[in-house]
N, C-alpha and C positions, 0 to 999 in steps of 0.2 A: 799280629797287630794289624788293624785295619783303620783307615781314615775315619770311618764312621764311629769307631770306638773312641777315638781322640776327640771328635766333635761332640760326643755325648758328655764329655767332662766339662764343657763350657770354657775350656782353656783357650780355644782359638778366638773367642769373642773378647777376651781381655786385651787391654792395650799392652804393647811391648815394653819391656824394661829398657831396651836399647833399640835405636834405629840407626842403620848404616845405609849408605847410598853408593851407587855405582852407575855410571853412564854407559849405555850401549854404544854410543857414538865413538868409534875408534879414535883414540888420541885426545878425547875430551876428559881431562882429569877433573874430578870433583873432590871436595873435602868429604871424606867418608862419614863424618859425623854431622855435617850440616847440609850436604848436597850442593853447596855453592861451587860454581865453576872456579878452577884454579887456572889463571891465565899466565902465559909466558909473554914477557915484554922484551924490548930490545936491550934493556939495561940489566936484565937478570938471566941467570941460567936456570929457568924454570923447567917444568917437566916437558919431555918431548917423547913421542912414541913413533918408532919407525918400523914396527913389525907388521904382521899380517892380522886380519880380522880374527882369525882363529886364536892367535896369540893374545889378542886383546880380550877375547872371551875368557881366557884363563885368569885374567885379573878379576873377573866376576866371581869365579870359584874361590880365589884367594880372599875376596871380601866376605864370602859365605863362611870360609874357614875362620876369618876374624870374628864373625858372629858366634861360631861354635866355641871359639876360645873364650869369649865372654861368659858363656854358660859353663865352661869347664872349671871356672873359678867357683862355681856353685854346684848345681845338680848335674851338669853334663847334658848333652843333646840326646833326645829320644827319637826325634824324627824331623824331617824338613817337608813342608808343604809348599808347592810352587805353582805358579800360573803356567799355562801352556807355553808362553813365550820364553819364560825362564827355563822351563824344562828343555826346550830346544837348545838353548845356550849350554846347559849342563851336559847334554848328550854329546856336544862337540868337544868336550874337555877330555884330556888324557887321564884325568883323575876319576872319570865316570866309571862306575862298576855296574854294568847292566845285570838285571835279574832275569836272565833268559828263561829259566824254568817257570817263573811266575809272571812273566811280562803281561802287564795289564790287569792282573788279578788284584782286586782291592785297591786299584789305582796306584800300585807300587811297581815302579819300573826299574828300580835299581837303588844304588846308594853312593854316598860320598864318605870315605873313611869309615865304612861300616854302619853309617847312620842311614836308615831307610828314607827314600824320597817318594812322596806321594804327589799326584797331580790333581789339581782342581780343574775339572773339565768345564765348569761353568765360567771360569775366568772373569768373575766379577766380584764386587764386594771386597771382603777382607784380604783376598789373595791376589788381587789384580796387580800385575807387574811387580811381583815381589817373591822372595823366598822367605817363608816364615819358619824359623827354627824354634822347636818346642823342647823345653827342658824335660828331663826325666821326672821332675816333680810335677809335671803337667800344669805348672803355674807360671814358670819363667819362659818368656818369649823374647826373641830377637828378630826384628824384621830387617831384611836387606831389600831396600827399595831400588828398583831398576828405573833409571831416568832415560829419557829419549828412546823409549821402546819402539816408537813408530817412525824411525828415521828413514826407512826404505820406502 
């Protein structure tokens, strides 16, 4: 399977069935369904993060898995298409499975849980700052939008 084959089906131009959100800013919790920031105040025991940046990036992968689970109730995931920035986050994960034999061929660099990951080198338009999960039916799509991508 190649990214070009997926693009020919017009599936990637459709709107997503679900949209999830994650913030790249370590410790900034957002509602994964709305993208709104979740704040901790003095009167509540809200979320707090005390780990490393790498550990925070694992929460991005968990959000992508949440999107894959949404598709598992239907067709299941066929592939994931990501921007360059999201690919960098994924490669830092302990869950990342590199595709050493075919690295770079067909823009496929590896997989998450056996689902191939493709990189959009243009990094604009429909893939910008997101992971787009495409269902096996080539019609179902879940977007994981990465907020605060330019914090550095």
